[in-house]
N, C-alpha and C positions, 0 to 999 in steps of 0.2 A: 178631925177629919170631916167635912160634909158630907150631907147625904149622895147629894150629887157625884162627889166623888168615890163615893163607897159603890154606889152604881158604877159607875167606871167602872173602877179594880171589877167587879163581879162581874160586867160582862168580858172585858179583857179575859179574866180567867178561865170563861165559860168558853170563851173561841178558842184558847191556848188547851183547854181537855179536850172539845170537838176534834180539833189536828192530831192530839196526842192521839185519840182514838183509829186516826187512819193509819196507825203504823202498828195495828195489831189485828191484822186481819186475818182470817184461819185460811189456813190452807187449801181445803175445801171448797174454796168459793172463788169466781172468778173478783177479778177487780172492780169490773163494772158494778157486780150485784152490792162487792163491801159499800162500795161508794153510797150506792140508794140508801140499803141501811144506816148509814151517817145521817145522813142529809135527813133519810125520817126520821131518823131520833131525836133529832136539832129540831123537829118542828116545833110548836108549840102545844100541838093536839096532841104529840106523843108526853111532852113532857109535864101533863096536866093528866093524861090517864093513868102516867106512871106515880106521879103522884097520889092519885088518888089509890090506886093499888098498893103503893108501901104503906099506905095510913090504913084500907082494909087489910091487908096482912100483920098489922098491927094490935087490930082486933080479935084474933082467930083465938080461939080457946084451946086446941089442939093441934097447930103448927105439925104438919108431916116432917120427918124428916129422911123421908128416904128418897129423896132426887125427884128422878125422871120414869125412874123405873115404875111401872104398873104392881100395885099394891098384892096383885093376883099372880105375877112373874115370881115376886119374892118368895109368897107362897110356896109355891111349885119348887122354886130352887130348894126353899131350906127344908121340904118334908125330905123334896130328895138326899138331902146331906144328913138329915135325920135319923129317914129311913122309916118315919111316920106319920102320920094325919094331926098338923099341928092346930090347936082352940082359935076360936076366935081371940082369943084374952092373948094367945099367941104373938096372932097377926098384928094384932092391934101394939104390945110391947116391943115388936121391930120396927115398925114405919111410924110410931111414936116417938120414940126411943133415939136419942142422939150416941147412945154408946152403942145402936148395932145399923148404924148409918152407914 
């Protein structure tokens, strides 16, 4: 397969991926808003930013595994659960280890 042929296959795959994405609209979004998101994700600027952010995440020494919930919210919930104040080490263990996420 020639380089130009490979690029054509890649373009076709990207087009298919983008069309497929349109079928997974979250229920809370209006159709127009979802289409706007999909269009934005297809732009060169977003793809460049996404690639840079992917590389940046690979360089993290301690990537947290606690999702979108703020650390403080996790701390308060855990303290209510166990009935005592947590140490900084215990909080660190919860938000930076996958077994607690």
